[in-house]
C-alpha positions in Angstrom: 77.4 105.8 -27.4 78.3 107.6 -31.0 77.7 110.8 -33.1 75.4 109.4 -35.9 74.7 110.6 -39.2 71.6 109.2 -40.8 69.3 108.5 -44.1 65.8 107.5 -43.2 63.2 106.4 -45.4 60.4 107.6 -45.2 61.7 110.9 -44.4 58.4 111.6 -42.6 56.0 109.5 -40.1 53.6 107.2 -42.3 50.5 108.2 -41.1 48.4 105.8 -43.5 49.9 102.8 -41.9 49.1 103.8 -38.6 46.0 101.8 -37.1 45.0 100.9 -33.9 43.5 97.4 -32.5 41.3 96.0 -29.7 38.1 96.3 -27.7 39.0 99.2 -26.3 39.2 101.1 -29.6 35.6 101.6 -29.2 37.0 104.7 -27.1 38.7 106.7 -29.5 37.7 109.7 -31.8 35.7 107.5 -34.9 34.8 110.9 -36.1 38.5 111.8 -37.0 39.2 108.8 -39.1 42.6 109.5 -40.6 44.2 109.9 -37.1 42.0 107.1 -35.4 41.9 104.5 -38.2 41.1 100.7 -36.6 42.6 97.4 -37.9 41.6 93.7 -38.4 42.6 92.0 -35.5 44.0 88.8 -38.2 46.6 91.7 -39.1 47.8 92.5 -36.0 48.2 89.1 -34.8 49.5 88.0 -38.2 52.7 90.6 -37.8 52.5 90.3 -33.8 53.8 86.6 -34.5 56.4 87.3 -36.7 57.9 89.9 -34.7 57.8 88.0 -31.6 59.6 85.3 -33.3 62.3 88.0 -34.0 65.5 88.2 -32.2 65.8 91.9 -30.9 69.6 92.6 -29.7 68.7 96.1 -28.3 66.6 96.9 -25.4 65.8 99.4 -23.2 63.1 100.8 -20.8 61.4 103.6 -19.4 59.2 105.3 -17.2 57.4 108.7 -18.1 54.3 110.4 -16.0 53.6 107.3 -14.5 53.5 105.1 -17.6 55.9 102.2 -18.2 57.6 101.5 -21.4 59.8 98.6 -22.6 61.4 99.1 -26.6 63.0 96.2 -28.2 64.8 97.0 -31.8 66.8 95.3 -34.1 68.7 98.6 -34.7 71.5 100.1 -33.0 70.9 103.8 -34.3 67.2 103.4 -33.2 68.3 101.8 -29.7 70.5 105.2 -29.6 67.8 107.6 -30.4 65.5 105.9 -27.5 68.1 106.8 -25.2 68.3 110.4 -26.1 64.9 111.2 -26.0 63.9 109.1 -23.1 65.6 108.3 -19.6 66.1 104.7 -20.2 67.3 101.8 -18.3 69.1 98.6 -19.8 66.8 95.3 -19.0 68.0 94.0 -16.0 70.0 97.3 -14.6 70.1 96.8 -10.7 69.3 100.5 -9.8 65.5 99.9 -12.0 63.0 98.8 -9.6 60.7 97.1 -12.2 61.4 94.5 -14.3 61.2 94.2 -18.2 57.8 91.9 -17.9 56.2 94.5 -15.8 56.2 97.1 -18.3 52.8 98.8 -18.9 53.5 98.9 -22.7 55.7 97.2 -25.0 57.3 98.2 -28.4 58.8 96.1 -31.3 60.2 98.0 -33.9 62.2 95.5 -36.5 64.2 96.7 -39.5 64.8 93.2 -40.8 61.0 92.8 -42.2 60.4 93.8 -45.8 56.8 95.7 -45.6 55.1 98.9 -46.5 55.1 101.0 -43.4 53.0 99.7 -40.7 52.6 101.5 -36.8 50.0 99.0 -35.1 48.6 100.1 -31.3 46.9 97.2 -29.4 45.0 98.9 -26.9 44.1 95.9 -25.1 47.5 94.3 -25.2 48.9 97.1 -25.0 51.7 96.5 -27.6 53.1 98.6 -30.3 54.9 97.0 -33.4 56.6 99.1 -35.8 58.2 98.0 -39.4 58.7 99.0 -43.1 60.1 102.5 -41.5 63.5 103.9 -40.4 62.4 107.2 -39.8 63.3 107.8 -36.0 59.9 109.9 -34.9 57.8 106.5 -35.4 59.2 105.3 -32.1 59.1 108.9 -30.1 55.3 109.5 -31.7 54.4 106.0 -31.1 55.1 107.0 -27.2 53.2 110.3 -27.7 50.1 108.7 -29.1 49.8 105.9 -26.1 50.7 109.1 -23.5 47.5 110.7 -25.5 45.3 107.8 -24.8 46.4 106.5 -21.2 46.9 110.0 -19.4 43.1 111.6 -19.7 42.4 108.4 -18.1 44.6 109.5 -15.1 43.4 112.9 -15.0 46.2 114.5 -16.7 46.2 116.4 -20.4 48.9 115.5 -22.7 49.7 118.6 -24.6 51.7 118.3 -27.9 53.7 121.6 -26.8 57.0 122.9 -25.5 57.3 124.4 -22.5 59.8 127.1 -20.5 60.3 129.6 -18.0 61.1 133.3 -18.1 61.2 135.3 -15.5 59.8 133.2 -13.0 56.9 132.2 -14.7 56.2 129.1 -16.7 54.5 129.2 -20.7 53.5 127.1 -23.2 53.5 127.0 -26.6 50.7 124.6 -28.4 51.9 123.5 -32.4 52.1 121.0 -35.2 55.9 119.8 -36.6 57.1 123.0 -38.4 55.3 126.1 -37.1 58.1 126.7 -34.5 57.8 125.5 -31.0 61.5 124.1 -30.6 62.7 126.7 -32.2 60.5 130.1 -30.5 61.3 127.9 -27.2 64.7 127.2 -27.6 65.9 131.0 -26.8 68.6 131.7 -24.7 66.7 134.1 -22.0 64.1 131.1 -21.5 65.1 127.7 -19.1 63.7 124.9 -21.3 61.4 122.4 -20.0 60.8 120.5 -22.9 60.2 121.4 -26.9 57.5 119.3 -28.0 55.4 117.1 -25.5 54.3 118.1 -22.1 51.8 116.9 -19.7 49.6 118.7 -17.6 47.6 118.4 -14.2 46.2 120.1 -11.2 49.4 119.6 -9.7 51.5 121.2 -12.6 53.3 120.4 -15.8 56.0 117.3 -16.3 57.8 116.6 -19.3 56.7 113.5 -21.0 60.6 112.5 -23.1 63.6 114.3 -22.1 65.4 114.7 -25.2 65.0 117.0 -28.3 64.2 116.4 -32.0 64.6 119.5 -33.7 64.2 120.6 -37.2 67.6 121.8 -38.4 67.1 122.2 -42.3 68.5 125.8 -42.4 69.7 125.9 -38.6 71.6 129.3 -38.2 74.0 129.7 -35.1 73.2 133.2 -35.3 69.3 133.2 -35.3 69.1 129.4 -33.6 72.0 129.9 -30.9 70.6 127.6 -28.2 70.0 124.3 -30.8 73.5 125.0 -32.3 74.9 124.9 -29.0 73.3 121.7 -28.3 74.1 120.6 -30.9 77.9 120.8 -30.0 77.4 119.8 -26.6 75.9 116.9 -28.0 78.4 115.7 -30.3 80.9 116.5 -27.5 79.3 114.0 -25.6 79.0 111.3 -28.6 75.4 111.9 -28.4 74.4 113.9 -31.8 71.8 112.0 -34.0 71.5 114.1 -37.3 68.5 112.8 -39.7 68.2 113.4 -43.3 70.6 116.4 -43.6 69.5 118.2 -46.7 66.3 117.3 -46.7 63.2 119.6 -45.9 62.6 117.3 -42.9 66.3 117.3 -41.6 66.3 117.0 -37.7 68.5 116.5 -35.4 68.3 114.5 -31.4 69.9 115.0 -28.2 69.7 114.4 -24.6 67.6 118.0 -23.1 71.1 118.3 -21.0 72.7 119.4 -23.7 70.5 122.6 -24.2 72.7 125.5 -21.6 69.9 126.5 -18.7 67.3 123.6 -19.7 65.7 122.6 -16.0 64.5 119.3 -16.9 65.6 117.4 -14.4 63.6 119.6 -11.7 60.9 117.1 -11.9 57.8 118.9 -11.3 56.7 122.4 -12.7 54.4 124.9 -11.8 51.6 125.4 -14.2 51.8 128.0 -16.9 50.5 131.8 -16.6 50.9 132.5 -20.2 49.9 129.9 -23.2 50.9 130.6 -26.7 48.8 128.6 -30.2 51.4 128.8 -33.1 50.0 128.5 -36.3 52.0 129.4 -39.7 49.0 130.7 -41.8 50.2 130.5 -45.1 47.0 132.8 -46.0 48.6 135.7 -44.4 45.2 136.5 -42.8 46.3 136.1 -39.1 47.9 139.1 -37.5 51.4 138.4 -35.8 49.8 138.0 -32.5 46.7 137.9 -30.8 45.1 137.5 -27.4 42.1 135.5 -27.6 39.3 134.4 -24.2 36.7 131.9 -23.6 35.0 130.4 -26.7 37.4 131.5 -28.8 40.6 129.7 -26.8 38.6 126.3 -27.4 37.4 127.0 -31.1 40.7 127.3 -32.0 42.4 124.3 -29.9 39.5 122.0 -31.1 40.0 123.4 -34.8 44.1 123.9 -34.7 44.5 125.6 -37.8 47.9 125.6 -39.4 49.8 124.7 -42.7 51.4 121.7 -42.9 55.3 121.6 -43.7 57.1 119.7 -46.3 58.8 116.8 -45.1 56.6 116.0 -42.0 54.9 113.4 -43.3 55.6 111.0 -46.3 54.7 112.9 -49.5 53.9 115.9 -48.3 56.1 118.3 -50.5 55.0 121.9 -50.6 52.9 123.9 -47.7 49.6 122.6 -47.0 46.3 124.3 -45.1 44.8 122.3 -42.6 43.3 121.6 -39.5 44.8 119.6 -37.0 42.4 119.4 -33.6 44.4 119.6 -30.3 47.2 120.9 -32.1 48.3 117.4 -32.7 45.7 115.4 -33.7 47.7 112.3 -34.9 48.7 111.7 -31.3 45.1 112.4 -29.4 43.3 109.7 -30.5 40.4 110.4 -28.0 37.5 112.5 -28.6 38.5 116.7 -28.9 36.6 117.2 -26.7 38.1 115.1 -23.9 41.2 117.3 -24.4 39.7 120.5 -25.0 37.1 120.1 -21.5 40.3 119.4 -19.9 42.3 122.5 -20.9 39.5 124.8 -20.7 39.4 123.3 -16.9 42.6 124.0 -16.3 43.3 127.4 -18.2 40.0 128.9 -15.7 41.7 127.3 -13.1 44.7 128.6 -13.1 43.9 132.1 -14.9 46.0 132.0 -17.8 46.5 134.6 -20.8 46.1 132.9 -24.3 47.7 134.1 -27.4 47.2 133.1 -30.8 50.9 133.6 -32.9 51.0 133.5 -36.6 54.6 132.1 -37.4 53.8 132.0 -41.6 53.1 134.6 -43.7 52.2 138.5 -43.3 49.9 140.2 -45.9 52.4 140.8 -48.5 53.0 136.9 -48.3 56.1 137.2 -46.8 57.3 135.1 -43.7 57.3 136.7 -40.2 61.3 137.2 -39.6 62.1 134.9 -36.4 63.5 137.8 -34.4 59.9 139.5 -35.0 58.0 137.1 -33.8 60.1 136.3 -30.5 60.0 140.1 -29.7 56.5 140.0 -30.0 56.1 136.7 -27.5 58.5 138.7 -25.3 56.6 141.9 -24.9 53.4 139.8 -24.0 55.2 138.0 -21.9 57.1 141.2 -20.0 53.7 143.3 -20.0 50.2 143.6 -20.1 49.3 144.9 -23.9 46.3 146.9 -25.1 44.8 144.7 -27.4 42.2 145.6 -30.2 39.0 143.3 -30.7 38.4 142.1 -34.7 36.7 139.5 -36.1 38.9 136.5 -38.4 37.5 133.7 -40.5 39.8 132.0 -41.3 39.3 129.1 -39.3 35.8 126.5 -39.8 34.0 129.0 -37.7 34.9 133.0 -37.2 36.6 133.7 -34.2 37.3 136.8 -32.2 40.8 138.3 -31.8 42.2 140.6 -29.8 45.0 142.1 -32.0 48.0 143.8 -30.5 49.0 146.8 -32.5 53.1 146.4 -34.2 54.4 149.3 -32.7 53.6 147.8 -29.4 55.9 144.6 -29.7 58.9 145.9 -32.0 
């Protein structure tokens, strides 16, 4: 292993090139056509035959939430990224209890084929093909898309969220890339479970991955010491990967055990008491933090209002107001109600508190300071706060928000 400083192209995911294939594609949410594109079998077969006949010097395998993956890549850098993000074992290692051929899913990532970005996921043959892109996140999000398809069928809810423990209680933070999941959960007072992909079932929480992939554009050691120190720890271990420094979507990858105070190795975690929906509201109409209940929780989860940040996808160069169901629509290919029904059931069974947090703009058009947002969340975690109900009409449908007065959270 060695520290890496990479320039990848594109600098973000390529959703236009992502397609699903196979008879099982009938299970997908065909209302969300952009996130659940179905391709022609002949297109998959052509690319599959080309990739299968290629040589792959780098191979690894790992298991997450009961799903076994085998990854083949032509790139040593991407192989190291997979090692950072998942607890991998090399093929034929004696300590692993299943063979390469026993993998549930096989991923082929080929950097030697001249092509437009393509991410092909065959749901019947359980095979993923990735070409035409060197962006590290395509492999990670390919795995997450499979989790989004597979886990609900095992009665496990896959979530685009971070998770941590604070004062003996577990909390979740949902949000799209750029809304603050990694930054806000990487707090020195929190014990980090995972920064981006978490699974929740009736027996508790589990991390889908074992690494962090943090946005680092404008990273400041004073305001984000946990991420800064984790990168320094990773650098000392020759495990730090820095991607596209100087770009809006600049990121760093490092194993989660580089984070001080992390508790990833604990295994299964108890269900959360508090849940936060993070939205970067570019309109300034949303309060900094609000308590939400009942149908408002479902409505906000199913609409997933936020603003897409520059660089998170190819071609996104400015903040865009978007709705992303489940706060991660590209990785949740089944009907939205599948996920929202599971979430509402788990919230009800565990009597969770749910809050909406605006990590974006205030009424003056200025972004809420990071410290202010952090303090707001900690006050909610520490105390039962008084709320005043208001109507908020920014999402597709109006919602009731329990607003918390500023003097209580500063």
